[in-house]
N, C-alpha and C positions, 0 to 999 in steps of 0.2 A: 853244357848242351843239355836240352830238353830228353825227358826220355818220353818212347815211340806206341803210342797208342796207337788203336785203330778206332780212333775218340769223334767226336764235331764240341766245334767250339762257336755257340751263335753267339754275332755282333748286334748292339742298336746303329744305330745310322748315328741318327742328330743328335749328337751330344758325345760323342763314340768312340765317331770316327770322323765326319765329321764337325763343323762349327756354322751352324745352314740360322747363324741370328741377323745376315742384313737381312734374307731373303725372307724368311717366315714372320718374321718382323715389322717388310712394309707393307704384306700381302696382308696380316691382319694391320695391321691403319690403311688401309685399301676403298678393305670390307670394309670395317666398320664406319670411317668415313661414306663410308655408298650410300654405308644404312643409317643417313644421318649422328652419328652418334661417335664422340670423342675420340681422339685419336690418340691412345695413351706412348709415351715415351716409349724409342725399344724399350730402356732398362726397366721399365716395369711391365713385361712380356717377359722372361726369362722365368719365368712355371711358362711359358706355352708350349715350349720346344719342348718335345717330346711327350707329352700325355697325347690320346689322345684328340685331334683336330674339335669334333666337335660336342667333345662334353670344354676344351676348354671356349669354346664357341658359348655357346648355353650359361660360363660363369660366366666369360664379358654381359653379353648381353644379359644378367641373372630372366631365362627364358628357356620353357622345359620348348616353345613352341616348336615346332618341326617346320611348318613351313618358315617359319626366320630362320631358322638355322641351315635348313637346306638353302634358303638363300644366299643369307652370309659364304653359306662355305661354294658356296658356286662361283662367289665378287672371291677373292678367296687361291682357289680356283684357274680362274680364268687369265691371271696374274703370274701366281707362282709356276703356272704350265710349261710359259712361255719366258720366263725373267726369274723367276723365286731361283725356284729349283738351283741355278746356279748363282747364285751368290750367297755362295758357300765357298770354304776353305777342310782343301782335310790340315788335321791331328800334325806337330811335328811326328816322325818319322813313324804313317802310319802302314805305308808300306815293306818298309824293314821289319816296322814288329810283324803285322803278315807273313814275312816271309816264314820268318822265323821260326812261327808257327805251323805251316799246313808243311814246314821241310823238317818236320821234326813230325807229322806222316799225322798230322793231324786235320779229318775235315773239318772247310770254312764253311759256314752258311751268312748273310743277312738277317736279322728278324725287327722289323722295320713297323714301327706298327702306321708310317705313311702308306699312304697308297701303293702298288709292286707298280703299278708305271712308272710313278716318280723316280720308284726307292731306282729301278732303271737305270735308269736313264744318267742318274748319278751320279752309280757306281761303274758305267761308261765315261761317263767324263772327267776321272779321275783318274783313268784306266788299269781297276783294280779289278776286273773283273774273271781276269787270270789264275785270279787266288781267291776268286770262290767259287763253291764244288753250287754253288747258287744262292735266288738272294730272295724273298718273299715280305712278302710285308702285305697288307689293307687291301681290298680292294676297294674303290667309288662308291659302293654304297654305306661300305661303314665295315663287311663282316670282318672278323678276322683285326679288328683293330685295334682289339680287347686283348692286348700279348699274351695268360693263357690261351687260351685259344686260338693268335696264329705258331707259340709251341705248340702245342699237342698238334693240331695241321705237319707242322716238317719233319715231329717223330714219328707221324701213321704216317707220311708222304715219302720220310729216305730210309723208311724205317731202320729209325733209329733205337735203343733204348734207353729210357730218361739219367740208367747210374753213369750213363755213356757218354753224355751229356753238357757245355758248359755252358750259361751265360752273361755276355755282358756287357755292362750295364750299367750307363749314368741314373737313370733314377728310379724314385722304388718302383714302380707295376714292372719293368724291367726283373729287377729279383720278384716283388710280387705274383707273376708269369715264373720264375723259376720254380718257386718255393708248392706251388700249384701239386706243378709235376716231377716234382723231387729233385729237378738239375740243382746242380753246383752252380754255385755264385761269381761273380770277381767285381765288384762296385769301385766302376771309377771316377773319382774330383774332378780329372779337369777341366770336365763334360758344365751337365745344370746342372745335371745336382748332389749338395755337400755331402761330407765325409754322414756328416748325422744324421740327415736322412737316409742314405746305402745303411747308420749299424742302426740303424731303430727298425730296416726292417729285415735286419739280422744276413747280408749278402757277406759272404762267406771269410770271404776278404774284398783289401782296400786294395785303390795300381789311382798310383798319388797323377804316373806320370803313362807311355803308351809301352814305356822299356819296361814298367815295371809288372806289364801283363806274360809275358814265356815267362818269368821267376817265378809266377807266381801262380803255372797249370804245371807246375814243375813241384807243386805243393798238395796236389791234387792226388790225387787215389784216382784212376779213371782204373775200371773193369776193362782186359783188351778183348771188346766186340766181339772179332774173329773166332775168342774162345765163349762164345756166349751161343 
């Protein structure tokens, strides 16, 4: 049984709660095709799942031209907003894992670089809304697409002390954002980041399945924020 703390857990979305590969890769392929570029195979686009989308397009198109990047983003979103966001599936035992964590007294939040408007629809689609105290993401203009900026926003908005918060995600930028704000972190290997990547950025713990997460939370010593 998890120890009960007045603390919070931030969950990345893509690659941590759900597998968005079909939707994301197909929408990237569509945008590239419309711009006259070759469509990479879906397996060649794994690295695009998780980081801010604009950064991924900048690498794919080998440009920093804002006009070109905005055009690519617009094409991507024209597909993603109606089709792509539902081409997605939960990882096994995610609802049960969330319920266990919440039953132990933790607050839970989604913290994703994906635009909040899409993240909220995805959480609602999977009937997970009741298992989160809030869903946080970026704005469509790119504001808070960097995980560090997003975490800062969540800490301020929810009045959370960094010492009572754990960040859980599958990519290096999740761990970087956590470290920047002195949060504990758990890297998950069942998503799109590797154990090597997560350890290289000094994730405090590694989870190989959602079932591992409650067990690892027990090992993280968090002060009771109700006494802070």
